[in-house]
C-alpha positions, 0 to 999 in steps of 0.5 A: 767161233774158233774157240768153240770149234777147237773145244768141239774138236778136242772133245771129239778127239777124246771120244774114245775115252768118254763114249765107252764110259757112257756105254758102260754106265748105261749097260751097268745101271741103265739097262737093268733099270729098263728091264725092271721098268718093263717088268713093272709095266707088264705086271701093271698091265696085267693087274689093270686088265684083271681089274677091268674084268672085275669091274665089268662083272661087278657092273653086270651084277649091279644091273641084275640086282637093280632089275631084281629090286625093281621086280620086287618093288613092282610085285609088292605094289601089284599085291597091295593093289590087288588086296585094295581092289579085293577090299573094294569088291567085298561087302563083309566088313571083317573081310574088307578090313582084313584085306585092307590090313594085308594091303597096308602090311604089303605097303610097309614091306615095300617101304622097308625094301625100298629103303634097304635097296636105296641104302645098298645103291648108295653104298655101291655107287662108284665114288670118283677118287684117285687111286695110288698104286704102290709097287715094290721091287724085290732086289735081285738077290732075294728073288734068287734066294726065294726061288731056290727054296 
């Protein structure tokens, strides 16, 4: 135990040598690195905030598009039902066939629209995957040179 205390005493008595060296190292290398890290964190926070705003707007837009697609599909269904009901109340065979053809045409358009809407929903569905962000820091000299231009 005395040997450990002797070594501790020796290191503490030499503190005037290595403490300034440690402080010089921290101030020359560590402090600028900490400043750069703080700059990176602040800019990353800004980008994350902007991305959150964009995602919020995109989600709002997707909700509106979904409402519009539901409206279009329901309107097409109602139109087809109207022409089918009109065909049931008509006694003229040519008019009845024309109304049924019109209803069939509307049903085909509805199927086409439904397929397109489903394809868009599949494309716009958020996919869960990790995103890597790469950050490059320009050296101090080039930043000063670019600012001088």
